C-alpha positions as CSV (number, residue, x, y, z in Angstrom):
1,X,69.3,-66.5,13.4
2,X,66.1,-67.1,15.4
3,X,66.1,-68.8,18.8
4,X,62.8,-69.4,20.5
5,X,63.9,-71.2,23.7
6,X,66.2,-69.3,26.1
7,X,66.4,-68.6,29.8
8,X,67.2,-65.6,31.9
9,X,67.8,-65.3,35.7
10,X,64.0,-65.1,36.1
11,X,64.4,-68.9,36.2
12,X,67.7,-70.8,36.0
13,X,69.6,-68.7,33.4
14,X,72.7,-66.7,34.2
15,X,71.8,-63.4,32.6
16,X,69.4,-60.6,33.0
17,X,67.0,-60.3,30.1
18,X,68.7,-57.2,28.8
19,X,72.1,-58.8,28.8
20,X,70.8,-62.0,27.2
21,X,69.2,-60.0,24.4
22,X,72.3,-57.8,23.8
23,X,74.6,-60.8,23.7
24,X,72.2,-62.4,21.1
25,X,72.3,-59.2,19.1
26,X,76.1,-59.3,19.1
27,X,75.9,-62.9,17.8
28,X,73.9,-61.8,14.9
29,X,70.4,-63.0,16.0
30,X,67.4,-61.6,14.2
31,X,64.9,-62.8,16.9
32,X,65.0,-64.3,20.4
33,X,62.3,-65.5,22.7
34,X,62.9,-65.4,26.5
35,X,61.1,-68.6,27.7
36,X,61.9,-69.0,31.4
37,X,60.7,-72.1,33.2
38,X,57.2,-71.7,34.6
39,X,54.3,-73.5,36.4
40,X,51.2,-72.2,38.0
41,X,53.2,-70.7,40.8
42,X,55.0,-68.1,38.7
43,X,53.3,-67.6,35.3
44,X,51.8,-64.3,36.4
45,X,55.2,-63.1,37.7
46,X,57.5,-64.0,34.8
47,X,55.5,-63.3,31.7
48,X,54.3,-59.7,32.4
49,X,57.8,-58.7,33.5
50,X,59.4,-60.0,30.3
51,X,56.6,-58.4,28.2
52,X,57.5,-55.0,29.6
53,X,60.9,-55.2,28.1
54,X,60.4,-56.7,24.7
55,X,59.6,-53.7,22.6
56,X,62.3,-51.6,24.4
57,X,65.0,-54.1,24.0
58,X,64.1,-54.9,20.4
59,X,64.2,-51.2,19.5
60,X,67.5,-50.5,21.1
61,X,69.3,-53.7,20.2
62,X,67.9,-54.2,16.7
63,X,66.2,-57.6,16.8
64,X,62.8,-59.0,17.6
65,X,62.4,-59.9,21.2
66,X,59.4,-62.1,22.3
67,X,58.0,-62.8,25.8
68,X,57.5,-66.5,26.3
69,X,57.5,-69.3,28.8
70,X,58.6,-72.9,29.1
71,X,55.9,-74.8,30.9
72,X,58.0,-77.2,33.1
73,X,57.0,-80.3,35.1
74,X,53.3,-79.3,35.1
75,X,51.2,-82.5,35.4
76,X,50.1,-83.6,32.0
77,X,46.4,-83.3,32.8
78,X,47.0,-79.6,33.5
79,X,49.1,-78.6,30.5
80,X,46.2,-77.5,28.3
81,X,45.0,-75.1,31.0
82,X,48.6,-73.9,31.7
83,X,49.0,-73.0,28.0
84,X,45.7,-71.1,28.0
85,X,46.7,-69.1,31.1
86,X,50.1,-68.2,29.6
87,X,48.4,-67.0,26.4
88,X,46.0,-64.9,28.5
89,X,49.0,-63.4,30.3
90,X,50.5,-62.4,27.0
91,X,53.1,-65.1,26.2
92,X,53.9,-64.9,22.5
93,X,55.8,-68.2,22.5
94,X,54.7,-71.1,24.6
95,X,57.2,-74.0,24.9
96,X,56.6,-77.2,26.9
97,X,59.5,-79.0,28.5
98,X,59.4,-82.4,26.8
99,X,60.3,-85.9,28.0
100,X,64.1,-85.6,27.6
101,X,66.0,-88.7,28.8
102,X,68.3,-86.3,30.6
103,X,65.6,-85.7,33.3
104,X,62.7,-87.4,35.0
105,X,59.9,-85.7,33.2
106,X,56.3,-86.9,34.0
107,X,55.2,-89.5,31.5
108,X,52.6,-88.3,29.1
109,X,54.0,-84.8,28.9
110,X,54.8,-85.0,25.2
111,X,51.3,-86.1,24.3
112,X,49.7,-83.5,26.5
113,X,51.9,-80.8,25.1
114,X,51.1,-81.7,21.5
115,X,47.3,-81.4,22.0
116,X,47.6,-78.3,24.3
117,X,47.9,-75.5,21.8
118,X,51.6,-74.8,22.6
119,X,54.0,-73.7,19.9
120,X,57.0,-75.9,20.6
121,X,57.6,-79.2,22.3
122,X,61.2,-78.8,23.6
123,X,63.7,-81.7,23.6
124,X,61.0,-84.4,23.4
125,X,63.4,-87.3,23.9
126,X,62.4,-90.7,22.5
127,X,59.3,-89.3,20.8
128,X,56.7,-92.0,19.9
129,X,55.5,-92.5,16.4
130,X,51.9,-91.6,17.5
131,X,53.1,-88.4,19.1
132,X,55.1,-87.4,16.1
133,X,52.0,-88.1,13.9
134,X,49.8,-86.0,16.2
135,X,52.4,-83.2,16.2
136,X,52.3,-83.1,12.4
137,X,48.4,-83.0,12.5
138,X,48.3,-80.3,15.2
139,X,51.1,-78.3,13.6
140,X,53.2,-78.1,16.8
141,X,56.9,-77.8,16.2
142,X,59.3,-80.3,17.6
143,X,62.6,-79.0,18.8
144,X,66.1,-79.9,17.7
145,X,68.3,-78.6,20.5
146,X,72.0,-77.7,20.8
147,X,71.9,-78.2,24.6
148,X,74.1,-81.0,25.9
149,X,72.2,-84.0,27.3
150,X,69.0,-83.0,25.7
151,X,70.6,-83.2,22.3
152,X,71.3,-86.9,22.5
153,X,68.0,-87.8,21.0
154,X,68.1,-85.2,18.2
155,X,68.5,-87.8,15.5
156,X,65.5,-89.8,16.8
157,X,63.3,-86.6,16.9
158,X,64.4,-85.6,13.4
159,X,63.7,-89.1,12.0
160,X,60.2,-89.2,13.5
161,X,59.5,-85.7,12.3
162,X,60.5,-86.4,8.8
163,X,58.7,-89.7,8.7
164,X,55.3,-88.1,9.7
165,X,55.7,-84.6,8.3
166,X,56.1,-82.8,11.7
167,X,57.8,-79.4,11.6
168,X,61.2,-78.9,13.3
169,X,62.8,-75.8,14.8
170,X,66.4,-75.4,16.1
171,X,66.8,-73.8,19.5
172,X,69.5,-73.5,22.1
173,X,67.8,-73.8,25.5
174,X,70.3,-71.1,26.5
175,X,71.2,-70.8,30.2
176,X,74.7,-69.4,29.9
177,X,76.0,-66.8,27.4
178,X,78.2,-69.4,25.7
179,X,75.1,-71.5,24.8
180,X,73.9,-68.9,22.3
181,X,73.8,-69.9,18.6
182,X,76.6,-69.5,16.1
183,X,77.3,-71.1,12.8
184,X,79.4,-73.8,14.3
185,X,76.7,-74.9,16.7
186,X,74.2,-74.9,13.9
187,X,76.3,-77.2,11.8
188,X,77.0,-79.5,14.7
189,X,73.3,-79.8,15.6
190,X,72.3,-80.5,12.0
191,X,75.0,-83.2,11.7
192,X,74.0,-84.8,15.0
193,X,70.4,-84.8,13.8
194,X,71.2,-86.4,10.4
195,X,69.9,-83.3,8.6
196,X,71.5,-81.6,5.6
197,X,72.9,-78.1,6.2
198,X,70.3,-76.5,4.0
199,X,67.6,-77.8,6.3
200,X,68.3,-75.0,8.7
201,X,66.5,-72.6,6.3
202,X,63.4,-74.7,6.6
203,X,63.7,-74.7,10.4
204,X,64.0,-70.9,10.4
205,X,60.9,-70.5,8.3
206,X,59.1,-72.8,10.8
207,X,60.2,-70.4,13.5
208,X,59.0,-67.4,11.6
209,X,55.7,-69.0,11.1
210,X,55.3,-69.4,14.9
211,X,56.3,-65.8,15.4
212,X,53.6,-64.6,13.0
């Protein structure tokens, strides 16, 4: 299992990075990205500290660990420069917090994220046809999420992605240890999204492509 959207207590998660990674290893993960919430106030604090741990934790716990960030509530006009800064600081995975209906995200975030050079648009909510088409052209992955609230638009996201050929990944947006993936959660997310169970293999390959 690959999960490219999780949080530690460096933002609003409950676990230290080491415990998060170990619990993922126990669940049978093959790779995890730690993508704490960030904006221009803390990019240079969070990313380097996670980077210091990735090789060490991966070696001792037997899975690939990636340092990432979830760009969150950054004004849409600044998202491209935020992505560039995060890349420069060493983020291997750059996620942008999309326009979920569960929160009051700045309008235009989805569109800005898609053209920014990020890897994943997280929980994009009621994604427009135009944004889905641009995501396909720009090869940014759209997220199907297991997280409550955000997951209410999974079916809409999946339908738009399939209509326009955009790639999908399945992530947890983990904040608590019980949020981590297992086979039951995977099946539930696929069913909620209207996707066949064998579609998970495609989503995993999309995640591997991002990691490469």
